[in-house]
C-alpha positions in Angstrom: 37.9 23.8 11.4 36.1 22.9 8.1 37.1 19.9 6.4 38.5 20.3 2.8 36.6 18.9 -0.2 37.3 15.5 -1.4 38.8 16.8 -4.7 41.1 19.1 -2.8 42.0 16.0 -0.5 43.0 14.0 -3.5 45.1 16.7 -4.9 46.9 17.2 -1.7 47.7 13.4 -1.6 49.2 13.7 -4.9 46.7 11.4 -6.6 45.4 13.9 -9.1 46.6 17.1 -10.5 45.0 20.6 -10.3 44.2 20.3 -14.1 42.6 16.9 -13.4 40.6 18.2 -10.7 39.3 21.2 -12.6 38.3 19.2 -15.6 36.5 16.7 -13.5 34.6 19.4 -11.5 33.5 21.0 -14.9 32.3 17.7 -16.0 30.5 17.2 -12.8 28.7 20.6 -13.1 27.7 19.9 -16.7 26.3 16.4 -16.3 25.8 16.0 -12.5 27.9 12.7 -12.3 29.7 11.9 -9.2 33.4 13.3 -8.8 34.7 9.9 -8.1 33.1 8.2 -10.9 34.5 10.8 -13.3 38.1 10.4 -11.9 37.9 6.7 -12.4 36.4 6.8 -15.9 39.0 9.3 -17.1 41.8 7.0 -15.5 43.0 9.8 -13.2 42.8 7.4 -10.2 42.2 3.7 -9.8 39.0 2.6 -8.1 41.2 1.1 -5.2 43.0 4.4 -4.7 40.0 6.3 -4.6 38.3 4.1 -2.0 41.3 4.1 0.2 41.5 7.8 -0.2 37.8 8.3 0.6 38.1 6.0 3.6 40.9 8.2 5.0 39.0 11.3 4.2 35.9 10.2 6.0 37.8 8.2 8.7 35.8 5.2 8.0 36.6 1.3 7.3 36.9 -0.2 3.9 36.9 -3.6 2.4 38.3 -5.6 -0.5 35.5 -8.0 -1.0 37.5 -10.1 -3.3 39.2 -11.2 0.0 36.2 -11.8 2.1 34.4 -15.3 1.9 30.5 -15.0 1.8 28.4 -15.8 4.6 25.3 -17.7 4.1 23.6 -16.4 7.3 24.2 -12.9 6.3 23.1 -13.2 2.8 20.0 -15.0 3.6 18.6 -12.0 5.6 18.2 -9.9 2.4 16.8 -10.3 -1.0 18.7 -9.6 -4.2 16.2 -6.9 -5.2 16.9 -4.9 -1.9 20.7 -5.3 -2.4 20.6 -4.2 -5.9 18.3 -1.3 -5.3 20.5 0.1 -2.7 23.9 -1.1 -3.8 24.6 -2.9 -0.5 25.9 -6.3 0.5 25.6 -8.1 3.9 29.0 -9.4 4.9 28.7 -10.8 8.2 25.8 -11.0 10.8 26.9 -11.2 14.4 24.9 -11.6 17.5 26.1 -10.1 20.8 24.2 -10.1 23.9 20.9 -10.9 22.0 21.5 -8.0 19.7 22.0 -8.5 16.0 25.0 -6.5 14.5 25.3 -6.5 10.6 28.7 -5.8 8.8 27.3 -4.2 5.8 29.3 -3.2 2.5 28.1 0.0 1.2 29.0 2.7 -1.6 27.6 5.4 0.9 28.5 4.7 4.5 26.8 7.9 5.5 23.3 7.0 4.4 21.6 7.1 7.7 18.0 6.9 6.2 19.0 3.7 4.6 20.5 2.1 7.7 17.6 2.9 9.8 15.3 1.2 7.0 17.5 -1.8 7.3 17.4 -1.9 11.1 13.5 -1.6 11.2 13.1 -4.2 8.3 15.5 -6.9 9.3 15.4 -6.6 13.0 19.0 -5.2 13.3 20.2 -3.4 16.3 23.3 -2.0 15.1 25.0 -1.7 11.6 28.8 -1.4 11.0 29.1 0.2 7.5 31.9 -0.6 5.5 33.0 1.3 2.3 33.3 -0.9 -0.8 33.2 -0.6 -4.6 30.1 -0.7 -6.5 31.6 -3.1 -8.9 32.5 -5.4 -6.0 29.2 -5.2 -4.5 27.3 -5.9 -7.7 29.6 -8.9 -8.4 28.9 -10.4 -4.9 25.4 -10.1 -5.5 25.5 -11.9 -8.8 27.6 -14.8 -7.3 25.7 -15.2 -4.0 22.0 -14.4 -4.9 22.2 -15.1 -8.6 24.2 -18.2 -8.2 26.6 -17.3 -10.9 29.5 -19.4 -9.4 32.0 -18.2 -12.1 31.6 -14.5 -11.1 35.1 -13.0 -10.4 34.9 -10.2 -7.6 37.2 -7.4 -8.9 40.0 -6.9 -6.5 41.1 -3.4 -5.2 44.4 -2.1 -6.0 45.7 0.5 -3.2 48.7 1.2 -1.1 47.4 -0.8 2.1 48.6 1.9 4.6 48.9 0.6 8.1 46.6 3.4 9.6 44.0 2.9 7.0 43.9 -0.9 6.9 41.4 -2.2 4.4 40.2 -4.9 6.5 37.6 -6.0 9.1 39.8 -9.1 9.4 39.6 -9.3 13.1 35.8 -9.2 13.1 35.5 -11.5 10.4 37.7 -14.1 11.9 35.7 -14.0 15.1 32.2 -14.0 13.5 32.7 -16.2 10.3 31.6 -19.8 10.3 33.9 -22.4 8.9 30.9 -24.7 8.4 28.7 -22.2 6.1 28.2 -23.5 2.8 29.2 -21.1 -0.1 25.7 -19.9 -1.6 27.0 -20.3 -5.0 27.4 -24.0 -4.4 23.5 -24.2 -4.2 23.3 -24.1 -8.1 25.1 -27.4 -8.3 22.9 -29.3 -5.8 21.4 -32.3 -7.4 18.1 -31.9 -5.6 16.6 -28.3 -5.2 13.8 -28.5 -2.7 10.5 -26.4 -3.2 11.8 -23.6 -0.9 14.9 -23.2 -2.9 13.1 -23.3 -6.2 10.7 -20.6 -4.9 13.7 -18.7 -3.7 15.2 -18.6 -7.2 11.7 -17.5 -8.6 11.8 -14.5 -6.3 15.4 -13.6 -7.3 14.3 -13.9 -11.0 11.4 -11.6 -10.5 13.6 -9.2 -8.6 16.0 -9.3 -11.7 13.1 -8.4 -14.1 12.0 -5.4 -11.7 15.8 -4.1 -11.6 16.0 -4.3 -15.4 12.9 -2.2 -15.8 14.2 0.4 -13.4 17.6 0.5 -15.2 15.8 1.0 -18.5 14.0 4.0 -17.0 17.1 5.5 -15.6 18.9 5.2 -19.0 16.1 6.9 -20.8 16.3 9.9 -18.3 20.1 10.1 -18.6 19.7 10.3 -22.4 16.9 12.7 -22.3 19.1 15.0 -20.0 21.9 14.6 -22.4 19.9 15.8 -25.5 18.7 18.8 -23.5 22.3 19.8 -22.6 23.4 19.4 -26.3 20.3 21.5 -27.6 21.0 24.1 -24.7 24.8 24.3 -25.8 23.8 24.7 -29.5 25.5 21.6 -30.5 22.2 20.3 -32.2 18.8 21.7 -32.7 15.6 20.2 -31.5 14.4 20.0 -35.1 17.5 18.0 -36.2 16.9 15.7 -33.3 13.3 15.0 -34.0 14.1 14.5 -37.7 16.9 12.0 -37.1 14.4 10.2 -34.6 11.8 9.9 -37.4 14.4 8.5 -40.0 15.5 5.9 -37.5 
């Protein structure tokens, strides 16, 4: 039996109406934006409701990162640049029978190519993918890699159904270390050694590269938007070029 589409699943769950779904699908067709992002941006569903529903729809685990303490061991294995480029966050690293198991927060838990790359690059034998919000992942990266200790991890608001528990609590309880130092505390250390300073330099360089790529992405999005407006006859190419000259 073919699985229903995500939008239809959300409608059946009573999270959105048929009108909201049709409007979101039309916007997705026009602009190519992900359906979930459209639904959240218009306030049809909350981020937590969507993630919980997607987890149920795909039958996967999800996590509220605001409730998970950071693990220095897991964080140290990946760079800020890699996490930002792929929107991932290493939650826990566990060793079992000399095999490394990584609990990884992701926005796309079915990105097999990315998981294979991580296994190869970081000597990981198994990845336990966990669905998490992009905002929470980005906030965790800022807190734990950029050492912004005041960063608030946005919590998820959801129903917390028993059959789709938003937790990896049992796993975290077993593999988390009570003696691990919060990475955000490194910023407050009175004497940073050379290795730590070099690490922060690498992070800053990664930030610059990330910003460069972000600017390229915004330019591409803007150009596509102009093309759509011209195609729909809302503006002409000449009007756009004239306004560009005047500015």
